[in-house]
TORFI-871729 format. One line per 10 residues: their letters; for each residue x negated, y negated, z negated of C-alpha. Coordinates in nm, 3 decimals, decimal comma. Layout:
<bazas>
a	X:Y:Z; ... .
</bazas>
This chain:
<bazas>
mpsprfaplv	-1,391:2,012:1,537; -1,525:2,084:1,189; -1,464:1,838:0,912; -1,764:1,619:0,814; -1,825:1,811:0,493; -1,866:2,137:0,687; -2,078:1,985:0,968; -2,415:2,069:0,802; -2,306:2,430:0,758; -2,212:2,450:1,126 .
dvaliglsll	-2,550:2,308:1,228; -2,732:2,557:1,008; -2,526:2,842:1,157; -2,603:2,733:1,514; -2,976:2,703:1,439; -2,970:3,048:1,281; -2,795:3,203:1,584; -3,038:3,028:1,817; -3,335:3,171:1,622; -3,172:3,514:1,642 .
dawvhlgtgg	-3,136:3,470:2,020; -3,503:3,370:2,035; -3,598:3,680:1,835; -3,400:3,901:2,076; -3,594:3,754:2,370; -3,922:3,744:2,181; -4,115:3,952:2,433; -3,982:3,774:2,744; -4,212:3,475:2,765; -4,497:3,566:2,537 .
wlgavcaaaa	-4,621:3,319:2,283; -4,511:3,023:2,498; -4,159:3,159:2,521; -4,145:3,209:2,145; -4,261:2,850:2,086; -4,007:2,709:2,334; -3,722:2,917:2,188; -3,807:2,814:1,831; -3,833:2,448:1,936; -3,497:2,470:2,112 .
alalalrrrl	-3,334:2,618:1,802; -3,475:2,350:1,574; -3,379:2,075:1,823; -3,012:2,152:1,753; -3,046:1,950:1,434; -3,041:1,641:1,660; -2,738:1,740:1,867; -2,492:1,503:1,695; -2,710:1,192:1,716; -2,906:1,260:2,037 .
plltllltlp	-2,711:1,517:2,240; -2,880:1,451:2,577; -3,230:1,468:2,432; -3,136:1,788:2,251; -3,017:1,943:2,577; -3,340:1,848:2,754; -3,544:2,002:2,471; -3,356:2,331:2,501; -3,397:2,376:2,878; -3,760:2,503:2,861 .
avlvadakfa	-3,645:2,792:2,641; -3,395:2,893:2,912; -3,660:2,878:3,181; -3,944:3,047:2,996; -3,788:3,276:2,737; -3,436:3,331:2,881; -3,293:3,216:2,542; -2,970:3,042:2,644; -2,769:3,008:2,321; -2,938:2,687:2,204 .
alaalysfas	-2,897:2,531:2,549; -2,526:2,619:2,559; -2,474:2,469:2,212; -2,656:2,152:2,318; -2,452:2,138:2,640; -2,129:2,163:2,439; -2,239:1,877:2,212; -2,330:1,661:2,511; -2,002:1,741:2,692; -1,795:1,652:2,383 .
strrrvllal	-1,965:1,312:2,347; -2,021:1,178:2,700; -1,796:1,042:2,972; -2,066:1,042:3,241; -1,935:1,321:3,462; -2,213:1,308:3,720; -2,487:1,338:3,459; -2,296:1,621:3,296; -2,274:1,808:3,628; -2,649:1,765:3,682 .
cvlalvagav	-2,716:1,908:3,335; -2,498:2,212:3,417; -2,689:2,270:3,740; -3,022:2,234:3,560; -2,920:2,487:3,295; -2,792:2,736:3,555; -3,104:2,691:3,769; -3,328:2,748:3,469; -3,133:3,059:3,370; -3,139:3,203:3,722 .
aswpwpspph	-3,507:3,122:3,775; -3,622:3,242:3,433; -3,937:3,453:3,456; -4,223:3,579:3,238; -4,441:3,268:3,267; -4,706:3,208:3,405; -4,695:3,518:3,632; -4,338:3,544:3,763; -4,243:3,849:3,970; -4,083:3,816:4,308 .
vdfwsaagla	-3,704:3,779:4,270; -3,449:3,791:4,551; -3,197:3,527:4,448; -2,969:3,604:4,743; -2,910:3,966:4,652; -2,581:4,082:4,504; -2,737:4,116:4,162; -2,891:3,767:4,186; -2,565:3,606:4,298; -2,367:3,787:4,025 .
saghklvaat	-2,616:3,673:3,762; -2,600:3,315:3,889; -2,219:3,322:3,895; -2,207:3,456:3,541; -2,437:3,182:3,414; -2,243:2,915:3,605; -1,915:3,032:3,452; -2,066:3,030:3,103; -2,205:2,678:3,146; -1,881:2,548:3,303 .
atvflgqlvq	-1,669:2,698:3,025; -1,894:2,534:2,770; -1,850:2,197:2,944; -1,473:2,238:2,961; -1,460:2,324:2,593; -1,662:2,015:2,506; -1,443:1,795:2,726; -1,132:1,947:2,567; -1,259:1,860:2,221; -1,336:1,507:2,340 .
arrdlslrla	-0,985:1,471:2,484; -0,834:1,602:2,162; -1,036:1,353:1,961; -0,931:1,066:2,188; -0,569:1,179:2,169; -0,582:1,189:1,789; -0,721:0,835:1,779; -0,457:0,720:2,025; -0,179:0,879:1,821; -0,315:0,714:1,507 .
eiseardher	-0,314:0,377:1,684; 0,042:0,433:1,808; 0,156:0,534:1,460; -0,008:0,227:1,310; 0,150:0,005:1,575; 0,493:0,154:1,504; 0,451:0,102:1,131; 0,351:-0,257:1,197; 0,650:-0,300:1,427; 0,886:-0,160:1,164 .
lllaqtvlak	0,735:-0,393:0,907; 0,783:-0,692:1,137; 1,142:-0,587:1,205; 1,212:-0,552:0,834; 1,056:-0,892:0,769; 1,268:-1,044:1,046; 1,588:-0,898:0,902; 1,487:-1,012:0,555; 1,412:-1,361:0,685; 1,758:-1,384:0,844 .
eraqlaremh	1,923:-1,266:0,524; 1,722:-1,510:0,316; 1,810:-1,796:0,552; 2,178:-1,703:0,538; 2,168:-1,684:0,160; 1,993:-2,022:0,146; 2,267:-2,177:0,359; 2,537:-2,028:0,138; 2,366:-2,152:-0,176; 2,322:-2,497:-0,029 .
dvvshqvsli	2,671:-2,527:0,118; 2,873:-2,373:-0,164; 2,689:-2,350:-0,495; 2,496:-2,675:-0,470; 2,808:-2,858:-0,358; 3,014:-2,733:-0,651; 2,742:-2,808:-0,906; 2,701:-3,157:-0,759; 3,072:-3,219:-0,809; 3,043:-3,100:-1,170 .
avragalqig	2,754:-3,339:-1,231; 2,945:-3,632:-1,078; 3,263:-3,561:-1,276; 3,063:-3,518:-1,596; 2,891:-3,852:-1,536; 3,225:-4,023:-1,481; 3,363:-3,863:-1,797; 3,059:-3,975:-1,994; 3,110:-4,337:-1,887; 3,486:-4,352:-1,929 .
agdpqvkeaa	3,535:-4,150:-2,246; 3,577:-4,332:-2,575; 3,524:-4,037:-2,809; 3,152:-3,997:-2,901; 3,183:-3,616:-2,907; 3,333:-3,617:-2,559; 3,053:-3,846:-2,438; 2,794:-3,610:-2,586; 2,957:-3,306:-2,429; 2,983:-3,479:-2,091 .
smvrrlsvqt	2,621:-3,585:-2,115; 2,516:-3,226:-2,184; 2,724:-3,098:-1,891; 2,574:-3,358:-1,661; 2,218:-3,282:-1,780; 2,263:-2,908:-1,733; 2,420:-2,963:-1,391; 2,126:-3,175:-1,278; 1,880:-2,915:-1,405; 2,074:-2,639:-1,227 .
leelrhmvgv	2,073:-2,842:-0,905; 1,697:-2,883:-0,922; 1,648:-2,510:-0,969; 1,894:-2,432:-0,690; 1,720:-2,666:-0,449; 1,384:-2,513:-0,525; 1,532:-2,165:-0,482; 1,675:-2,266:-0,146; 1,326:-2,375:-0,044; 1,189:-2,039:-0,156 .
lrasgsrpte	1,451:-1,852:0,045; 1,395:-2,063:0,355; 1,025:-1,981:0,342; 1,145:-1,644:0,480; 0,846:-1,452:0,356; 0,603:-1,636:0,582; 0,380:-1,728:0,290; 0,391:-1,691:-0,087; 0,598:-1,968:-0,247; 0,564:-2,049:-0,611 .
ltpqpsladl	0,882:-2,058:-0,815; 0,961:-2,337:-1,055; 0,742:-2,347:-1,367; 0,852:-2,053:-1,578; 0,962:-2,103:-1,939; 0,767:-1,989:-2,241; 0,830:-1,950:-2,612; 0,754:-2,319:-2,657; 1,082:-2,395:-2,475; 1,297:-2,183:-2,706 .
qrlvnssgid	1,394:-2,463:-2,942; 1,513:-2,678:-2,652; 1,707:-2,380:-2,516; 1,881:-2,324:-2,851; 1,958:-2,693:-2,894; 2,110:-2,723:-2,547; 2,306:-2,398:-2,563; 2,629:-2,573:-2,665; 2,689:-2,342:-2,960; 2,600:-2,344:-3,328 .
aelradlpdg	2,272:-2,151:-3,315; 1,972:-2,115:-3,543; 1,621:-2,015:-3,435; 1,388:-1,824:-3,669; 1,058:-1,753:-3,497; 0,734:-1,625:-3,646; 0,500:-1,542:-3,359; 0,126:-1,579:-3,306; -0,019:-1,774:-3,017; -0,162:-1,609:-2,709 .
lpapvqravy	0,119:-1,373:-2,610; 0,106:-1,278:-2,240; 0,318:-1,495:-2,010; 0,536:-1,202:-1,892; 0,624:-1,120:-2,253; 0,711:-1,483:-2,327; 0,930:-1,506:-2,019; 1,107:-1,181:-2,102; 1,184:-1,302:-2,455; 1,305:-1,639:-2,324 .
rtiqealtnv	1,531:-1,485:-2,057; 1,678:-1,237:-2,306; 1,766:-1,511:-2,553; 1,900:-1,727:-2,272; 2,130:-1,449:-2,152; 2,241:-1,368:-2,505; 2,334:-1,731:-2,580; 2,516:-1,755:-2,248; 2,719:-1,446:-2,339; 2,803:-1,596:-2,679 .
rkhapgarat	2,921:-1,916:-2,516; 3,133:-1,727:-2,262; 3,276:-1,442:-2,467; 3,271:-1,563:-2,827; 3,388:-1,927:-2,845; 3,337:-2,082:-3,188; 3,092:-1,813:-3,304; 2,763:-1,889:-3,474; 2,444:-1,732:-3,342; 2,116:-1,649:-3,509 .
vrirqesgav	1,797:-1,594:-3,307; 1,518:-1,405:-3,482; 1,176:-1,340:-3,326; 0,886:-1,170:-3,497; 0,589:-0,946:-3,426; 0,517:-0,627:-3,614; 0,327:-0,305:-3,540; 0,192:-0,445:-3,215; 0,538:-0,520:-3,075; 0,748:-0,832:-3,028 .
qatvtntapt	1,105:-0,802:-3,152; 1,378:-1,052:-3,064; 1,731:-1,027:-3,200; 2,029:-1,246:-3,115; 2,329:-1,194:-3,345; 2,658:-1,381:-3,327; 2,957:-1,381:-3,555; 3,310:-1,303:-3,449; 3,474:-1,560:-3,219; 3,716:-1,813:-3,370 .
rpalplpsas	3,891:-1,897:-3,043; 4,013:-1,689:-2,752; 3,764:-1,663:-2,467; 3,838:-1,835:-2,138; 3,855:-1,606:-1,833; 3,528:-1,670:-1,650; 3,383:-1,481:-1,351; 3,119:-1,225:-1,445; 2,937:-0,956:-1,248; 2,820:-0,775:-1,565 .
hglvglrqra	2,465:-0,771:-1,431; 2,303:-0,969:-1,714; 2,227:-0,681:-1,951; 2,125:-0,458:-1,661; 1,866:-0,715:-1,552; 1,739:-0,754:-1,908; 1,691:-0,378:-1,943; 1,505:-0,359:-1,613; 1,275:-0,645:-1,713; 1,205:-0,484:-2,050 .
ellggtvaag	1,134:-0,143:-1,892; 0,879:-0,299:-1,657; 0,697:-0,428:-1,964; 0,725:-0,098:-2,149; 0,999:-0,219:-2,384; 1,366:-0,160:-2,456; 1,687:-0,360:-2,486; 1,979:-0,247:-2,702; 2,316:-0,418:-2,743; 2,633:-0,348:-2,931 .
ptadggyeir	2,902:-0,484:-3,167; 2,834:-0,552:-3,533; 3,040:-0,452:-3,836; 3,188:-0,801:-3,883; 3,325:-0,823:-3,530; 3,027:-0,997:-3,374; 2,770:-0,878:-3,127; 2,395:-0,820:-3,130; 2,125:-0,788:-2,864; 1,787:-0,642:-2,964 .
lrlpakgatg	1,471:-0,666:-2,755; 1,146:-0,484:-2,830; 0,832:-0,532:-2,618; 0,467:-0,434:-2,653; 0,276:-0,745:-2,754; 0,032:-0,699:-2,466; 0,304:-0,649:-2,207; 0,139:-0,338:-2,059; 0,337:-0,120:-1,820; 0,303:0,239:-1,717 .
dgrqpcdt	0,194:0,155:-1,364; 0,015:-0,172:-1,430; 0,290:-0,390:-1,277; 0,448:-0,699:-1,422; 0,798:-0,821:-1,351; 0,862:-1,112:-1,122; 1,088:-1,402:-1,222; 1,365:-1,488:-0,982 .
</bazas>
């Protein structure tokens, strides 16, 4: 089975061999035989679109000029494309009969078809035609088998995908239950206790701190509930996450961070949303780290654009109080680096000379990536 790009070359080769066969038998049927043989050779150009008609056009050349190559090629094409076995058998008999009864037309000599030579010639032609049919049927079976194997492979891939989606859905549902039963419950308790502390405390600073804790707890609960809804969707349909933050929310983030922080931003409008989210999440993580690991420290947030890149730096001074032991998976900086790499940027972090710490983010202003992807917010 030649590939489609080589099919025209194969057709040209078959037509050329058929013309050569006609030239070899040029003197067999006179001018009529030459015309029939040439017509049979040229008819092979139709063998892919009209195989039965092509076979019928080649039979006169077998009968008149004894030129059988074109007829065998047409028979092969018809056998490889049809499933009508009875019609195929009739075509074989017609080709063999024409080959056995071929004569110099219109004055055929007397031929004894029942002689040993006649029977041997008929048997030889029958074997050639039958082998051609078997070859065509074999090619057809191979083509059908290839299509069937492709369908089976596609079905297996689809089955594996469904299985993976089922497993993922179960894991997402389990994670949603855990988040709802454990995390949401604990955050709800924090919000309730903070509200009670806000009402019962007499110190204004304590009231303000309790109010901030309660407000952050409520905001966290809202995000957790929406995330639980996303997880319970189980991949059945795309579910939008909560509205993602932008650079316009930075001042509110700094004010509600619970630390002494200063924001210095000089950025143009129109930055891509992925870049804005990456800057926001980096500053959010940096301020969280300051609050956890450097109690009493002051933080400075600087954001600017230069040379086609956005640069964000969060620097904190040395802590003035010992840090409380809080649980940490140490995944924050890893996630920030991955997000920055997806946008074609970098994240660097390290201690400063005065005992503080600094996180530096650099991103292309257009947020282009090497493979055209953009990071997803989770």
